[in-house]
PyMOL CGO cylinders between C-alpha atoms (Angstrom):
from pymol import cmd
from pymol.cgo import CYLINDER

trace = [
    CYLINDER, -33.18, 31.24, 17.65, -30.37, 29.99, 15.99, 0.3, 1, 1, 1, 1, 1, 1,
    CYLINDER, -30.37, 29.99, 15.99, -29.45, 26.41, 15.18, 0.3, 1, 1, 1, 1, 1, 1,
    CYLINDER, -29.45, 26.41, 15.18, -26.55, 25.47, 16.25, 0.3, 1, 1, 1, 1, 1, 1,
    CYLINDER, -26.55, 25.47, 16.25, -24.02, 22.81, 14.12, 0.3, 1, 1, 1, 1, 1, 1,
    CYLINDER, -24.02, 22.81, 14.12, -23.01, 20.03, 16.49, 0.3, 1, 1, 1, 1, 1, 1,
    CYLINDER, -23.01, 20.03, 16.49, -19.62, 18.27, 15.59, 0.3, 1, 1, 1, 1, 1, 1,
    CYLINDER, -19.62, 18.27, 15.59, -17.27, 16.34, 17.31, 0.3, 1, 1, 1, 1, 1, 1,
    CYLINDER, -17.27, 16.34, 17.31, -15.59, 19.32, 18.64, 0.3, 1, 1, 1, 1, 1, 1,
    CYLINDER, -15.59, 19.32, 18.64, -19.08, 21.28, 20.53, 0.3, 1, 1, 1, 1, 1, 1,
    CYLINDER, -19.08, 21.28, 20.53, -20.51, 18.37, 20.83, 0.3, 1, 1, 1, 1, 1, 1,
    CYLINDER, -20.51, 18.37, 20.83, -20.49, 18.17, 24.09, 0.3, 1, 1, 1, 1, 1, 1,
    CYLINDER, -20.49, 18.17, 24.09, -20.92, 21.84, 25.26, 0.3, 1, 1, 1, 1, 1, 1,
    CYLINDER, -20.92, 21.84, 25.26, -23.75, 22.62, 22.63, 0.3, 1, 1, 1, 1, 1, 1,
    CYLINDER, -23.75, 22.62, 22.63, -25.63, 19.08, 23.65, 0.3, 1, 1, 1, 1, 1, 1,
    CYLINDER, -25.63, 19.08, 23.65, -24.70, 17.41, 27.19, 0.3, 1, 1, 1, 1, 1, 1,
    CYLINDER, -24.70, 17.41, 27.19, -23.81, 20.47, 28.64, 0.3, 1, 1, 1, 1, 1, 1,
    CYLINDER, -23.81, 20.47, 28.64, -26.89, 22.00, 27.62, 0.3, 1, 1, 1, 1, 1, 1,
    CYLINDER, -26.89, 22.00, 27.62, -29.42, 23.77, 30.57, 0.3, 1, 1, 1, 1, 1, 1,
    CYLINDER, -29.42, 23.77, 30.57, -32.39, 23.37, 27.63, 0.3, 1, 1, 1, 1, 1, 1,
    CYLINDER, -32.39, 23.37, 27.63, -34.18, 20.78, 25.97, 0.3, 1, 1, 1, 1, 1, 1,
    CYLINDER, -34.18, 20.78, 25.97, -32.39, 19.75, 22.87, 0.3, 1, 1, 1, 1, 1, 1,
    CYLINDER, -32.39, 19.75, 22.87, -33.79, 19.05, 19.36, 0.3, 1, 1, 1, 1, 1, 1,
    CYLINDER, -33.79, 19.05, 19.36, -30.92, 17.23, 17.57, 0.3, 1, 1, 1, 1, 1, 1,
    CYLINDER, -30.92, 17.23, 17.57, -31.73, 17.07, 13.78, 0.3, 1, 1, 1, 1, 1, 1,
    CYLINDER, -31.73, 17.07, 13.78, -28.75, 14.12, 12.54, 0.3, 1, 1, 1, 1, 1, 1,
    CYLINDER, -28.75, 14.12, 12.54, -29.50, 15.06, 8.80, 0.3, 1, 1, 1, 1, 1, 1,
    CYLINDER, -29.50, 15.06, 8.80, -27.08, 15.01, 5.47, 0.3, 1, 1, 1, 1, 1, 1,
    CYLINDER, -27.08, 15.01, 5.47, -27.22, 18.07, 2.35, 0.3, 1, 1, 1, 1, 1, 1,
    CYLINDER, -27.22, 18.07, 2.35, -28.02, 15.10, -0.67, 0.3, 1, 1, 1, 1, 1, 1,
    CYLINDER, -28.02, 15.10, -0.67, -30.88, 13.72, 1.49, 0.3, 1, 1, 1, 1, 1, 1,
    CYLINDER, -30.88, 13.72, 1.49, -34.04, 14.96, 0.17, 0.3, 1, 1, 1, 1, 1, 1,
    CYLINDER, -34.04, 14.96, 0.17, -36.57, 14.04, 3.31, 0.3, 1, 1, 1, 1, 1, 1,
    CYLINDER, -36.57, 14.04, 3.31, -33.94, 15.76, 4.97, 0.3, 1, 1, 1, 1, 1, 1,
    CYLINDER, -33.94, 15.76, 4.97, -34.14, 19.38, 3.48, 0.3, 1, 1, 1, 1, 1, 1,
    CYLINDER, -34.14, 19.38, 3.48, -37.58, 19.21, 4.06, 0.3, 1, 1, 1, 1, 1, 1,
    CYLINDER, -37.58, 19.21, 4.06, -37.91, 18.58, 7.38, 0.3, 1, 1, 1, 1, 1, 1,
    CYLINDER, -37.91, 18.58, 7.38, -35.09, 21.67, 7.68, 0.3, 1, 1, 1, 1, 1, 1,
    CYLINDER, -35.09, 21.67, 7.68, -37.38, 23.89, 6.70, 0.3, 1, 1, 1, 1, 1, 1,
    CYLINDER, -37.38, 23.89, 6.70, -39.94, 22.72, 9.24, 0.3, 1, 1, 1, 1, 1, 1,
    CYLINDER, -39.94, 22.72, 9.24, -37.30, 22.64, 12.26, 0.3, 1, 1, 1, 1, 1, 1,
    CYLINDER, -37.30, 22.64, 12.26, -36.83, 26.05, 11.30, 0.3, 1, 1, 1, 1, 1, 1,
    CYLINDER, -36.83, 26.05, 11.30, -40.23, 27.57, 11.11, 0.3, 1, 1, 1, 1, 1, 1,
    CYLINDER, -40.23, 27.57, 11.11, -40.21, 25.21, 15.17, 0.3, 1, 1, 1, 1, 1, 1,
    CYLINDER, -40.21, 25.21, 15.17, -36.94, 27.24, 16.30, 0.3, 1, 1, 1, 1, 1, 1,
    CYLINDER, -36.94, 27.24, 16.30, -38.08, 30.78, 15.41, 0.3, 1, 1, 1, 1, 1, 1,
    CYLINDER, -38.08, 30.78, 15.41, -41.16, 30.23, 17.95, 0.3, 1, 1, 1, 1, 1, 1,
    CYLINDER, -41.16, 30.23, 17.95, -40.15, 27.97, 20.34, 0.3, 1, 1, 1, 1, 1, 1,
    CYLINDER, -40.15, 27.97, 20.34, -37.43, 29.86, 22.33, 0.3, 1, 1, 1, 1, 1, 1,
    CYLINDER, -37.43, 29.86, 22.33, -37.17, 27.10, 25.21, 0.3, 1, 1, 1, 1, 1, 1,
    CYLINDER, -37.17, 27.10, 25.21, -35.28, 24.42, 23.49, 0.3, 1, 1, 1, 1, 1, 1,
    CYLINDER, -35.28, 24.42, 23.49, -31.98, 24.49, 21.67, 0.3, 1, 1, 1, 1, 1, 1,
    CYLINDER, -31.98, 24.49, 21.67, -32.31, 23.18, 17.94, 0.3, 1, 1, 1, 1, 1, 1,
    CYLINDER, -32.31, 23.18, 17.94, -29.14, 21.71, 16.81, 0.3, 1, 1, 1, 1, 1, 1,
    CYLINDER, -29.14, 21.71, 16.81, -28.23, 19.93, 13.67, 0.3, 1, 1, 1, 1, 1, 1,
    CYLINDER, -28.23, 19.93, 13.67, -25.47, 17.47, 13.38, 0.3, 1, 1, 1, 1, 1, 1,
    CYLINDER, -25.47, 17.47, 13.38, -24.20, 16.27, 9.51, 0.3, 1, 1, 1, 1, 1, 1,
    CYLINDER, -24.20, 16.27, 9.51, -23.87, 12.63, 9.48, 0.3, 1, 1, 1, 1, 1, 1,
    CYLINDER, -23.87, 12.63, 9.48, -21.43, 12.84, 6.44, 0.3, 1, 1, 1, 1, 1, 1,
    CYLINDER, -21.43, 12.84, 6.44, -19.62, 14.72, 8.50, 0.3, 1, 1, 1, 1, 1, 1,
    CYLINDER, -19.62, 14.72, 8.50, -19.66, 13.39, 12.27, 0.3, 1, 1, 1, 1, 1, 1,
    CYLINDER, -19.66, 13.39, 12.27, -20.68, 10.19, 11.60, 0.3, 1, 1, 1, 1, 1, 1,
    CYLINDER, -20.68, 10.19, 11.60, -19.16, 9.09, 15.33, 0.3, 1, 1, 1, 1, 1, 1,
    CYLINDER, -19.16, 9.09, 15.33, -21.67, 11.18, 16.77, 0.3, 1, 1, 1, 1, 1, 1,
    CYLINDER, -21.67, 11.18, 16.77, -24.67, 9.49, 14.18, 0.3, 1, 1, 1, 1, 1, 1,
    CYLINDER, -24.67, 9.49, 14.18, -22.94, 5.91, 15.16, 0.3, 1, 1, 1, 1, 1, 1,
    CYLINDER, -22.94, 5.91, 15.16, -22.93, 6.70, 19.07, 0.3, 1, 1, 1, 1, 1, 1,
    CYLINDER, -22.93, 6.70, 19.07, -26.63, 7.67, 18.91, 0.3, 1, 1, 1, 1, 1, 1,
    CYLINDER, -26.63, 7.67, 18.91, -27.17, 4.30, 16.59, 0.3, 1, 1, 1, 1, 1, 1,
    CYLINDER, -27.17, 4.30, 16.59, -28.97, 6.27, 13.64, 0.3, 1, 1, 1, 1, 1, 1,
    CYLINDER, -28.97, 6.27, 13.64, -29.19, 4.02, 10.87, 0.3, 1, 1, 1, 1, 1, 1,
    CYLINDER, -29.19, 4.02, 10.87, -31.33, 6.30, 8.59, 0.3, 1, 1, 1, 1, 1, 1,
    CYLINDER, -31.33, 6.30, 8.59, -31.86, 10.17, 7.51, 0.3, 1, 1, 1, 1, 1, 1,
    CYLINDER, -31.86, 10.17, 7.51, -33.82, 13.15, 8.72, 0.3, 1, 1, 1, 1, 1, 1,
    CYLINDER, -33.82, 13.15, 8.72, -33.50, 11.40, 12.57, 0.3, 1, 1, 1, 1, 1, 1,
    CYLINDER, -33.50, 11.40, 12.57, -34.32, 13.85, 15.29, 0.3, 1, 1, 1, 1, 1, 1,
    CYLINDER, -34.32, 13.85, 15.29, -33.51, 12.80, 19.10, 0.3, 1, 1, 1, 1, 1, 1,
    CYLINDER, -33.51, 12.80, 19.10, -34.82, 15.27, 22.23, 0.3, 1, 1, 1, 1, 1, 1,
    CYLINDER, -34.82, 15.27, 22.23, -31.83, 15.33, 24.45, 0.3, 1, 1, 1, 1, 1, 1,
    CYLINDER, -31.83, 15.33, 24.45, -32.91, 16.48, 28.05, 0.3, 1, 1, 1, 1, 1, 1,
    CYLINDER, -32.91, 16.48, 28.05, -30.20, 16.82, 30.86, 0.3, 1, 1, 1, 1, 1, 1,
    CYLINDER, -30.20, 16.82, 30.86, -27.79, 15.01, 28.57, 0.3, 1, 1, 1, 1, 1, 1,
    CYLINDER, -27.79, 15.01, 28.57, -29.94, 12.30, 28.27, 0.3, 1, 1, 1, 1, 1, 1,
    CYLINDER, -29.94, 12.30, 28.27, -31.94, 10.60, 25.04, 0.3, 1, 1, 1, 1, 1, 1,
    CYLINDER, -31.94, 10.60, 25.04, -36.00, 11.45, 25.27, 0.3, 1, 1, 1, 1, 1, 1,
    CYLINDER, -36.00, 11.45, 25.27, -37.27, 10.42, 22.48, 0.3, 1, 1, 1, 1, 1, 1,
    CYLINDER, -37.27, 10.42, 22.48, -36.77, 10.01, 18.42, 0.3, 1, 1, 1, 1, 1, 1,
    CYLINDER, -36.77, 10.01, 18.42, -38.25, 10.43, 15.47, 0.3, 1, 1, 1, 1, 1, 1,
    CYLINDER, -38.25, 10.43, 15.47, -37.61, 8.69, 12.67, 0.3, 1, 1, 1, 1, 1, 1,
    CYLINDER, -37.61, 8.69, 12.67, -38.52, 10.93, 9.32, 0.3, 1, 1, 1, 1, 1, 1,
    CYLINDER, -38.52, 10.93, 9.32, -39.71, 13.76, 8.01, 0.3, 1, 1, 1, 1, 1, 1,
    CYLINDER, -39.71, 13.76, 8.01, -42.90, 15.91, 10.49, 0.3, 1, 1, 1, 1, 1, 1,
    CYLINDER, -42.90, 15.91, 10.49, -44.47, 18.83, 9.85, 0.3, 1, 1, 1, 1, 1, 1,
    CYLINDER, -44.47, 18.83, 9.85, -43.91, 22.18, 12.69, 0.3, 1, 1, 1, 1, 1, 1,
    CYLINDER, -43.91, 22.18, 12.69, -47.40, 20.77, 14.24, 0.3, 1, 1, 1, 1, 1, 1,
    CYLINDER, -47.40, 20.77, 14.24, -45.57, 17.44, 14.66, 0.3, 1, 1, 1, 1, 1, 1,
    CYLINDER, -45.57, 17.44, 14.66, -43.02, 19.01, 16.52, 0.3, 1, 1, 1, 1, 1, 1,
    CYLINDER, -43.02, 19.01, 16.52, -44.98, 20.27, 18.40, 0.3, 1, 1, 1, 1, 1, 1,
    CYLINDER, -44.98, 20.27, 18.40, -46.73, 17.77, 19.59, 0.3, 1, 1, 1, 1, 1, 1,
    CYLINDER, -46.73, 17.77, 19.59, -43.75, 15.61, 19.94, 0.3, 1, 1, 1, 1, 1, 1,
    CYLINDER, -43.75, 15.61, 19.94, -41.95, 17.96, 22.16, 0.3, 1, 1, 1, 1, 1, 1,
    CYLINDER, -41.95, 17.96, 22.16, -44.85, 18.41, 24.25, 0.3, 1, 1, 1, 1, 1, 1,
    CYLINDER, -44.85, 18.41, 24.25, -45.70, 14.92, 24.55, 0.3, 1, 1, 1, 1, 1, 1,
    CYLINDER, -45.70, 14.92, 24.55, -42.22, 14.75, 26.58, 0.3, 1, 1, 1, 1, 1, 1,
    CYLINDER, -42.22, 14.75, 26.58, -42.62, 17.96, 28.81, 0.3, 1, 1, 1, 1, 1, 1,
]
cmd.load_cgo(trace, "trace")
């Protein structure tokens, strides 16, 4: 599944108006833990068509990071119907990501 890069221009359409639940990964290119989590999220995305996977670079869209109160990265927010359902901060393995989304079905 394609991972969608989020910015101010596409945020509303891709995240808030998504018909699928959205896994929104707040990251930065310079962040080591973010790079490690990115591979796990890519693996999760390949096997889970029921979720839209989105990545938001906090350096490029700091307004959106502030909107969500993101103070540490990586932060992953699960959205359903345009509303935050849950979040986690820090690195996870693919199995942990699967447990996270399954706990919020």
